[in-house]
C-alpha positions, 0 to 999 in steps of 0.5 A: 461825073456820075452816070445818069440813071435811065429814070433821070434821063426820062425825068429830064426829057419829060420836063423839057417836052412840056405839054408836048410829052415824050413817046416810048419811041423817042428813047428807042430809035436813033437819034434818041431824044436825049442823045444817050443810049436807047431806053428799051423799058420807058414804061418801067422808068415812068412807073419808077417816077410815079412811085417817087410822087411825080404825076405823069399822064399816059396818052395812047396812040395805038401801041405807042404811049406818050407820057406828059409830066404835070409841072406841079411838085411831086406828091407823096404816095397816095394808097387810095390812088395806086395808079399814081394820078394817071 
């Protein structure tokens, strides 16, 4: 079985969470949201997903970010929107 990338794991967690989203801390402390090893750079994985065309909203509560995936299909990169639909 192929090893899942951290980006795949974050994407799957976002899809399962729906409108509730996932927090950066969901991937750091035990138990990790998906049962795998911790992911310390969740924001980098979200940036990779955005670069692949996924629309992901960032909501902040103090120092903790919550990411929510738009359930629509991924879109192509738009140079006019370098933030990726944030």
